[in-house]
C-alpha positions in Angstrom: 30.8 -14.3 -29.0 31.5 -10.8 -28.0 31.8 -10.0 -24.3 28.9 -8.1 -22.7 28.9 -6.1 -19.5 27.0 -7.3 -16.5 23.2 -7.0 -17.1 22.9 -5.7 -13.5 25.1 -2.8 -14.4 23.1 -1.9 -17.4 19.9 -2.2 -15.4 21.3 0.2 -12.8 22.4 2.7 -15.4 18.9 2.8 -17.0 17.3 3.1 -13.6 19.5 6.1 -12.6 19.0 7.7 -16.0 15.2 7.4 -15.8 14.7 8.4 -12.2 17.5 11.1 -12.1 18.6 9.9 -8.7 20.8 7.2 -7.3 18.6 6.9 -4.2 15.4 6.6 -6.2 17.0 4.1 -8.6 18.3 2.0 -5.7 14.9 1.9 -4.1 13.3 0.8 -7.4 15.9 -2.0 -7.7 15.8 -2.9 -4.0 19.5 -2.1 -3.6 21.5 0.1 -1.3 22.9 3.3 -2.8 26.5 2.1 -2.5 25.6 -1.2 -4.2 24.0 0.6 -7.1 27.0 3.0 -7.4 29.3 0.0 -7.6 27.3 -1.4 -10.5 27.5 1.9 -12.3 31.2 2.1 -11.8 31.6 -1.5 -13.1 29.8 -0.6 -16.3 31.9 2.5 -16.8 35.1 0.5 -16.3 33.8 -2.0 -18.9 33.0 0.7 -21.4 36.2 2.6 -20.6 34.7 6.0 -20.1 32.4 7.8 -17.7 28.7 8.0 -18.3 27.9 10.7 -15.7 29.2 13.9 -14.4 29.7 13.6 -10.7 28.3 16.7 -8.9 27.8 17.4 -5.2 25.3 14.7 -4.0 24.1 14.3 -7.6 24.8 12.6 -11.0 24.1 14.1 -14.4 24.4 12.1 -17.6 27.0 13.3 -20.0 26.8 13.0 -23.8 28.1 9.3 -23.8 25.5 8.5 -21.2 22.7 10.0 -23.3 23.8 8.0 -26.4 24.0 4.8 -24.4 20.6 5.3 -22.8 19.0 5.8 -26.3 20.5 2.6 -27.5 20.0 0.2 -24.5 16.8 1.4 -22.8 14.5 -0.1 -25.5 16.5 -3.3 -25.4 16.2 -3.6 -21.6 12.4 -3.1 -21.8 12.1 -5.7 -24.6 14.1 -8.1 -22.6 11.9 -7.6 -19.5 8.8 -8.1 -21.6 10.2 -11.2 -23.2 11.1 -12.8 -19.9 7.7 -12.0 -18.4 5.9 -13.4 -21.5 7.9 -16.7 -21.4 7.4 -17.0 -17.7 3.6 -16.7 -18.2 3.2 -19.2 -21.0 1.9 -22.5 -19.8 2.6 -21.5 -16.2 1.5 -19.1 -13.6 2.0 -15.4 -12.9 2.7 -14.5 -9.3 2.0 -11.3 -7.5 3.4 -10.6 -4.0 0.8 -8.5 -2.4 1.0 -6.6 0.9 -2.5 -6.1 2.4 -4.0 -5.3 5.8 -5.7 -8.4 7.3 -9.1 -6.7 7.7 -9.2 -5.6 4.1 -8.1 -9.0 3.0 -10.9 -10.8 4.9 -13.7 -8.3 4.3 -13.0 -7.0 0.8 -10.4 -9.2 -1.0 -11.1 -12.8 -0.2 -14.8 -12.6 -1.1 -13.9 -11.3 -4.5 -11.0 -13.7 -5.3 -13.2 -16.2 -7.1 -14.0 -13.3 -9.6 -10.2 -12.7 -10.0 -9.5 -16.4 -10.5 -12.3 -16.6 -13.1 -11.0 -13.6 -15.0 -7.2 -14.4 -14.7 -6.8 -18.1 -13.9 -3.0 -18.0 -14.2 -2.6 -15.1 -11.7 -1.7 -16.2 -8.2 -1.3 -14.1 -5.1 1.3 -14.4 -2.3 -0.4 -12.6 0.6 1.7 -10.6 3.0 -0.1 -9.1 6.0 3.0 -7.7 7.7 3.3 -4.1 8.6 5.0 -1.2 6.8 4.0 -2.5 3.4 4.8 0.7 1.6 8.4 0.8 2.8 8.8 -2.8 1.6 7.7 -2.3 -2.0 10.3 -3.8 -4.3 11.8 -5.7 -1.4 9.6 -8.8 -1.1 6.4 -7.0 -2.1 5.3 -6.1 -5.7 2.2 -4.0 -4.7 0.2 -3.2 -1.6 -3.2 -2.2 -0.3 -2.7 0.3 2.5 -4.8 2.6 4.7 -3.4 6.1 4.7 -4.3 9.8 4.5 -2.0 10.2 1.4 0.8 8.4 -0.5 4.2 9.8 -1.1 4.5 11.2 -4.6 7.3 8.9 -5.8 4.9 5.9 -5.7 2.0 5.1 -8.0 -1.2 5.3 -6.0 -4.9 4.7 -6.7 -7.5 5.5 -4.1 -9.9 2.6 -3.7 -12.6 4.1 -1.4 -14.0 7.0 0.6 -15.6 6.4 3.9 -17.2 7.8 7.0 -15.9 7.4 10.5 -18.4 5.3 12.6 -18.5 4.9 16.4 -19.1 1.1 16.7 -20.1 -0.6 19.9 -21.9 -3.7 21.3 -25.7 -3.5 21.3 -25.5 -4.2 25.0 -22.9 -1.5 25.9 -24.2 1.0 28.4 -22.9 3.6 30.8 -24.4 3.5 34.3 -27.1 1.3 33.0 -28.1 3.7 30.2 -27.7 2.8 26.5 -25.3 4.9 24.5 -27.3 7.8 22.9 -25.3 10.9 23.9 -21.7 11.4 22.7 -21.0 12.9 26.1 -21.2 9.4 27.5 -17.8 8.7 26.0 -16.3 10.0 29.3 -17.3 6.7 30.8 -16.1 4.3 28.1 -12.8 3.2 26.5 -12.2 4.2 22.9 -10.4 1.8 20.4 -8.2 3.2 17.7 -6.2 1.5 15.0 -2.5 2.5 14.8 -2.8 3.2 11.1 -5.8 5.5 11.7 -4.9 7.5 14.9 -6.8 10.6 13.9 -10.3 9.0 13.4 -11.5 9.8 16.9 -10.2 13.4 16.8 -11.9 14.1 13.5 -15.2 12.5 14.8 -15.0 14.5 18.0 -14.6 17.8 16.1 -17.6 17.0 13.9 -19.7 16.2 17.0 -18.7 19.5 18.7 -17.0 17.6 21.6 -13.6 19.1 21.6 -13.4 19.0 25.4 -14.8 15.5 25.9 -12.1 12.9 26.8 -12.9 9.2 26.9 -12.1 7.1 30.0 -9.2 5.7 28.0 -7.8 5.2 24.5 -6.5 1.7 23.5 -4.5 1.2 20.4 -4.7 -1.9 18.1 -2.8 -3.0 15.0 -5.7 -5.3 14.0 -9.0 -4.1 12.8 -10.6 -7.5 13.4 -9.5 -7.4 17.0 -11.0 -4.0 17.4 -14.3 -5.3 16.2 -14.0 -8.3 18.5 -13.3 -6.1 21.5 -16.2 -3.8 20.7 -18.5 -6.8 20.2 -17.5 -8.0 23.7 -18.7 -4.7 25.2 -15.2 -3.5 26.1 -15.4 -0.1 24.5 -16.3 1.9 21.4 -14.3 1.4 18.1 -13.8 4.3 15.8 -13.5 2.7 12.3 -14.9 3.0 8.8 -18.6 2.4 8.0 -17.5 -0.3 5.6 -15.8 -2.1 8.4 -19.1 -2.4 10.3 -21.2 -3.3 7.2 -18.8 -5.9 6.0 -18.4 -7.5 9.4 -22.1 -8.5 9.4 -21.9 -9.1 13.2 -25.3 -8.8 14.8 -23.6 -8.0 18.1 -22.4 -4.6 16.7 -24.1 -1.4 16.0 -23.3 2.2 15.1 -23.8 4.5 18.1 -24.2 8.3 18.1 -25.6 9.7 14.8 -22.6 11.8 13.9 -21.6 12.1 10.2 -17.9 12.8 9.4 -15.8 11.9 6.4 -12.8 9.8 7.2 -9.4 11.4 6.6 -8.2 7.9 5.6 -8.7 5.8 2.5 -7.6 2.4 1.2 -5.1 2.8 -1.6 -3.5 0.5 -4.1 0.2 1.4 -4.3 3.3 0.2 -6.1 6.5 1.6 -7.6 5.7 3.1 -11.1 7.9 0.6 -12.9 6.0 -2.3 -11.2 2.8 -1.2 -12.8 4.3 -2.1 -16.2 4.6 -5.8 -15.2 1.8 -8.0 -16.3 0.8 -9.5 -12.9 0.6 -6.0 -11.2 -1.2 -4.5 -14.1 -3.8 -7.3 -14.3 -4.4 -7.2 -10.6 -4.6 -3.4 -10.4 -7.1 -3.1 -13.3 -9.3 -5.9 -11.8 -9.2 -4.5 -8.3 -10.1 -0.9 -9.3 -13.0 -2.2 -11.3 -14.2 -4.6 -8.5 -14.0 -1.8 -5.9 -15.9 0.6 -8.1 -18.6 -1.9 -8.7 
C-alpha cells in the first residue's frame, strides 16, 4: 500500500487554502497558529515541494498548492461526510451546545420534546459556561448567545427582537409609594446583566431621564438570579420583555410604561464549516423554525 501523508496535514492545508489565513484556519481547527504551521510544513516535506509562497505575515498558494487543493478538497469533504454518516447510523448524533442558563430554562428546555420527536437520534451536551463564542470549535460546536452583533467571521442567525422592560416586585415601593414615576429610580437599586450592560442606558434615554441616576447599579451574570432578586423586592431589573413573560412569576411586574427596543438579541452562532455538519444543521434548522413559530 502506498504511503500517505498525515491526514491532519492535509486538513490543515485545505483549511488555510479555504480561509486564506493561518490564524482563521487555526481557529477553525481549534489549533494554535504554530501547531497548524508545523502541520503544513510536514505536508510540504512529504510532498517534497512548497505549496505556499511565504510573504510578510501571510501565505499565498503557489501553482502546486492550487493543483493539490483541486484534487484533495473534494476527497476531504467526502471523507468527512462518510465518517459523519457512519457515526449516525444506528447510533446517536451529538451536538455540544453553549447556551445561557436563562435561555436554556425559558426557551430551550420547554421545546426539547419537539426536537426529540423530530430528531430522536440528536442529543445535546449543554454547556452554560461563559464566553461561548470564543470557545467555538474548542469544546463547543455551536452556541446561543446574547449580543449586539456577532463578528463577521462566524455564521450568525438572529433569533429574536425584544424590548427592554423595567421589572420589579409588585410590592416594591419608594417611601411608601408604588413605582409609577421613572424619577423614583433615584431611590432604588438597578440590576443589570453583564452581557447586557447598555440596557439601562438605552431605556433611560428613551424615558428622557439622562440625568437620573439610580441609588446603585448591581451586576449579575445570571438572568434567573436577577429575576429572583427583583421578586424579593431588592431592586429593578432591566431585562427583555420575553424574560418577564416566560418567567410566569406572579410576584413580578413591569413598571414604568416606557417602550424601547433592546440593542441586544439572542443569536445562534457557529463556525461556518460547523454548519455543514449534520448535528449542527439539524439543530439550527429546528431552532430557527421553533423560535419563529
